[in-house]
C-alpha positions in Angstrom: 33.9 105.5 310.2 33.3 104.0 306.7 30.5 106.5 306.3 32.8 109.4 307.2 35.5 108.2 304.6 32.8 107.8 302.0 31.5 111.3 302.6 35.1 112.7 302.4 35.8 110.8 299.2 32.6 112.0 297.7 33.4 115.6 298.5 36.9 115.3 297.0 35.5 113.7 293.9 33.0 116.5 293.4 35.7 119.1 293.9 37.9 117.3 291.4 35.0 117.1 288.9 34.4 120.8 289.3 38.1 121.5 288.7 38.2 119.3 285.6 35.1 121.0 284.3 36.6 124.4 284.8 39.8 123.4 283.0 37.8 121.9 280.1 35.8 125.2 279.9 39.0 127.2 279.8 40.5 125.0 277.1 37.3 125.4 275.1 37.5 129.2 275.5 41.1 129.3 274.4 40.5 127.1 271.4 37.4 129.1 270.3 39.1 132.5 270.5 42.3 131.3 268.9 40.2 130.0 266.0 38.1 133.2 265.8 41.3 135.4 265.8 42.3 133.7 262.6 39.0 133.3 260.8 36.2 135.3 262.6 34.8 138.8 262.8 34.2 141.1 265.7 30.6 140.0 265.8 31.6 136.4 265.8 33.7 137.0 268.9 31.1 139.0 270.7 28.5 136.3 270.0 30.8 133.6 271.3 31.7 135.5 274.4 28.1 136.1 275.2 27.3 132.4 274.7 30.3 131.2 276.8 29.5 133.5 279.7 25.7 133.9 279.5 26.2 137.7 279.6 25.4 140.7 277.4 28.5 141.8 275.6 29.2 145.5 274.7 32.0 146.8 272.5 33.0 150.4 272.8 35.4 152.6 270.9 38.2 154.7 272.3 35.7 157.4 273.2 33.4 155.0 275.1 30.8 155.1 272.4 28.9 151.8 272.0 29.7 150.2 268.7 28.2 146.8 269.1 25.9 144.9 271.6 25.1 141.2 271.7 22.5 140.3 274.2 22.7 137.2 276.4 22.4 133.9 274.4 18.9 133.0 275.7 17.6 136.3 274.5 16.0 137.1 277.9 16.5 140.6 279.2 19.1 140.7 282.0 19.5 143.3 284.7 23.2 143.8 285.3 24.4 144.0 288.9 27.1 146.5 289.6 29.7 147.7 287.2 30.3 145.6 284.1 33.5 143.6 283.7 35.7 145.5 281.4 38.9 145.0 279.5 40.9 147.1 277.0 40.9 145.4 273.6 44.3 144.0 273.0 45.6 146.0 276.0 45.4 149.1 273.7 43.1 151.8 274.8 42.9 153.3 271.3 41.2 150.0 270.2 38.4 150.6 272.7 37.0 148.2 275.3 34.9 145.0 275.6 32.4 144.7 278.5 30.4 142.0 280.1 27.1 143.0 281.8 27.0 140.5 284.7 23.5 139.3 285.7 24.7 137.8 289.1 27.3 138.3 291.8 28.3 134.6 291.7 32.0 134.5 292.5 32.8 131.4 290.5 30.8 132.6 287.5 32.5 135.9 287.6 35.9 134.2 287.6 35.0 132.1 284.5 33.6 135.1 282.8 36.7 137.2 283.6 38.9 134.5 282.1 36.7 134.4 278.9 36.7 138.2 278.8 40.5 138.4 278.9 40.9 135.8 276.0 38.3 137.6 274.0 40.0 141.0 274.5 43.3 139.5 273.2 41.6 137.9 270.2 39.8 141.1 269.4 43.1 143.0 269.7 44.7 140.7 267.2 41.8 141.1 264.8 41.8 144.9 265.0 45.6 145.1 264.7 45.4 142.9 261.6 42.6 145.1 260.2 44.5 148.3 260.9 47.6 146.9 259.2 45.6 145.8 256.2 43.9 149.2 256.0 47.2 151.0 256.2 48.6 148.9 253.4 45.6 149.5 251.3 45.8 153.3 252.0 49.5 153.3 251.0 48.8 151.5 247.8 45.9 153.9 247.1 48.2 156.9 247.7 50.9 155.5 245.5 48.5 154.8 242.7 46.8 158.2 242.9 50.2 160.0 243.0 51.2 158.3 239.8 47.8 159.0 238.2 48.2 162.7 239.1 51.6 162.7 237.4 50.2 161.0 234.3 50.6 157.3 233.3 49.3 155.4 230.3 45.6 154.5 230.4 45.9 150.8 230.2 48.6 150.7 232.9 46.4 152.9 235.1 43.3 150.6 234.6 45.3 147.4 235.3 46.9 148.8 238.5 43.6 150.1 239.8 41.8 146.9 239.0 44.4 145.0 241.0 43.4 147.2 244.0 39.7 146.6 243.4 39.1 150.1 241.9 37.4 150.5 238.6 38.8 153.3 236.4 36.6 152.4 233.4 33.8 154.6 234.8 33.6 158.4 234.9 35.3 160.0 238.0 35.4 163.3 239.9 38.7 164.7 241.2 38.3 166.8 244.3 40.8 168.8 246.3 40.2 169.9 249.9 42.1 172.4 252.0 41.3 173.6 255.5 43.0 176.7 257.0 43.3 175.0 260.4 45.2 172.1 259.0 49.0 172.1 259.7 51.5 169.4 260.4 51.7 165.8 259.4 49.5 164.4 262.1 46.8 166.9 261.3 47.1 166.1 257.6 46.6 162.4 258.4 43.5 163.3 260.4 42.2 165.3 257.5 42.5 162.3 255.2 40.6 160.2 257.8 37.9 162.9 258.0 37.4 163.1 254.3 37.5 159.3 254.0 34.7 159.1 256.6 32.7 161.8 254.7 33.1 160.0 251.4 32.0 156.7 253.0 28.6 158.4 253.7 28.2 158.8 249.9 29.1 155.2 249.2 31.3 156.0 246.3 34.6 154.1 245.8 37.6 156.5 245.9 41.4 156.8 246.1 43.1 159.5 248.3 46.4 161.1 248.8 48.0 164.3 250.2 49.8 166.9 248.0 50.9 170.5 248.7 48.9 170.8 251.9 45.7 169.5 250.3 43.8 166.2 250.4 43.2 164.9 246.9 40.3 162.5 246.2 39.6 160.6 243.0 36.0 159.2 243.3 33.4 157.6 241.1 31.4 160.4 239.4 28.4 161.8 241.3 29.9 163.3 244.5 27.5 165.6 246.3 29.9 168.5 246.9 27.5 170.4 249.2 27.0 167.3 251.4 30.7 166.6 251.4 31.5 170.2 252.5 28.9 170.1 255.3 30.3 166.7 256.6 33.8 168.1 256.6 32.7 171.2 258.5 31.2 169.0 261.1 34.4 166.9 261.3 36.7 169.9 261.5 34.4 171.9 263.9 34.6 175.0 261.7 33.8 176.3 258.2 37.3 177.6 257.3 37.8 175.3 254.3 37.4 175.0 250.6 36.7 171.9 248.4 36.9 172.1 244.6 36.5 169.8 241.7 37.6 169.7 238.1 35.7 168.6 235.1 34.4 165.0 235.0 37.0 162.5 234.0 36.2 159.9 231.4 39.7 158.5 230.9 42.8 158.1 233.2 44.8 160.3 230.9 42.5 163.2 231.8 43.3 163.0 235.5 46.3 165.4 235.5 44.2 168.1 233.7 41.3 167.7 236.1 43.8 168.0 239.0 45.0 171.3 237.6 41.5 172.5 237.1 40.5 171.6 240.7 43.6 173.5 242.1 42.7 176.5 239.9 39.2 176.5 241.2 40.3 176.2 244.8 42.8 179.0 244.4 40.1 181.3 242.9 37.7 180.6 245.7 40.3 181.2 248.4 41.3 184.5 246.7 37.6 185.6 246.4 35.6 187.7 248.8 34.0 184.5 250.1 37.0 182.2 250.6 35.0 179.2 252.0 32.7 176.6 250.7 32.8 174.4 247.6 33.3 175.2 243.9 33.5 173.5 240.6 35.9 174.4 237.8 32.9 174.8 235.6 31.7 177.6 237.9 34.7 179.8 237.0 34.4 182.6 234.6 37.2 184.6 233.2 39.7 183.0 235.6 39.6 179.9 233.3 41.3 182.1 230.6 43.6 184.1 232.9 45.1 180.9 234.4 45.9 179.2 231.1 49.7 178.5 230.7 49.6 179.7 227.1 48.4 183.1 228.2 51.2 183.8 230.7 52.9 186.6 228.6 49.6 188.4 227.9 48.4 188.1 231.5 51.7 189.6 232.8 51.3 192.5 230.4 47.7 193.0 231.6 48.9 193.2 235.2 51.7 195.5 234.4 49.7 197.9 232.2 46.9 198.4 234.8 48.5 197.8 238.2 52.3 198.5 237.9 52.2 201.9 239.6 50.0 200.8 242.4 52.1 197.6 243.0 55.3 199.6 243.1 53.8 202.1 245.5 52.5 199.4 247.9 55.9 197.8 247.8 57.8 201.0 248.6 55.4 202.4 251.2 54.1 199.2 252.8 50.5 200.2 252.0 47.5 198.0 250.8 46.1 200.0 247.9 46.0 197.0 245.5 44.1 194.8 248.0 41.8 197.7 248.8 41.0 198.2 245.1 40.4 194.5 244.7 37.9 194.4 247.6 36.2 197.5 246.3 35.6 196.0 242.9 34.6 192.6 244.3 31.8 194.4 246.2 30.6 196.2 243.1 31.9 199.6 244.1 29.7 199.8 247.2 31.4 201.8 250.0 29.6 200.4 253.0 30.2 196.7 252.0 33.8 197.4 251.1 34.5 199.2 254.4 33.0 196.4 256.4 35.0 193.8 254.5 38.3 195.7 255.1 37.3 196.7 258.7 38.0 200.3 258.0 36.0 203.5 258.2 34.2 204.9 255.1 36.4 208.0 255.3 39.5 205.8 255.3 38.2 204.0 252.2 37.5 207.3 250.4 41.0 208.5 251.1 42.5 205.2 249.8 40.4 205.4 246.6 41.5 208.9 246.0 45.1 207.9 246.3 44.5 205.0 244.0 43.1 207.3 241.3 46.0 209.8 241.9 48.8 207.2 241.7 47.4 205.1 238.9 45.8 207.8 236.8 42.7 205.5 236.3 39.2 206.9 236.5 37.3 204.5 238.7 34.0 205.9 237.5 34.6 204.6 234.0 32.9 201.2 233.3 35.6 199.9 230.9 38.4 201.0 233.3 36.8 199.2 236.2 36.4 196.1 234.1 40.0 196.1 233.0 41.2 196.7 236.5 39.1 193.9 237.9 40.5 191.5 235.3 44.0 192.6 236.1 43.4 192.2 239.8 42.0 188.6 239.3 45.1 187.8 237.3 47.3 189.3 240.0 45.6 187.1 242.6 46.1 183.9 240.6 49.8 184.8 240.0 50.3 185.5 243.7 48.7 182.2 244.7 51.0 180.3 242.3 54.1 182.0 243.7 53.1 181.1 247.2 
């Protein structure tokens, strides 16, 4: 009988010891992840979770792409059995998931691992929510600063405000505008900002960003590879229906508004050209740099009126497209086949339209000087029409 009691007491003591050990383990898990939520990083948390469970830890984004992997603490390769234990980070699917690749089917071990996984997912959620809030605050400050810079503020004030945000305005900068034809609505605009922010991160150049008039505006340290930026944005958007443009290099904050105007002018010219996609610099513009100057408004209006008034009036009354037809014809160097293809019309239709243009305007399209003046007037008309829109 004493032996039986002794055996029973020993079993109870062993069970109590196991329970106490499990409780101490859970307390240690809680304390560790509470501490890491305040002071650690995602890798710190993944490393701790792997050490506490003896499992390989995998972090995935919202699209199930693996973003981090921490192998089991002993470094030995483990073959997972069955599906991994998985939890949404912070209970929010948009934050992704954290997984444990279990090497055994031990029920007690799985229970402890599941407890640690749940605490880790909560701590990771707090960390990511804090990072997202900080990122949004930084983005808002960046937008506010750039909005003020585009409007024009004193140089010293600009430098001090930028320095407070960790951005150095004492070095040369590039100002870039980006517009994609598929971009509409606030949510899409926000996504466009995220896309260009990711693309700029590839070039490792500090930058500020904002949205204005349907465009994303970027002020970055000088040296942006425009070709690479355009290619990255095409991949992000899934199409090539966009334009990015840059003004002249900026050496002082006071020059930012001028560079912004230049970039907008370059973007407008590219969108109104026969090839309305790609990237362009203000320095690539030719006569448009003169036609778009505010001081030339009166002369430019007279140029348009002298050479295009009759055709514009006719198009307005009859609902025809003689002016756009003439613009396309001159853009393609007077080549019939290329013009007809660009307008998606037959050669005979083009011939008829050109004859009507000559008849209504009284201009001889075979004369070199006439064609030059018409082309200049048409470019000025396009720039004016873009501003009105």
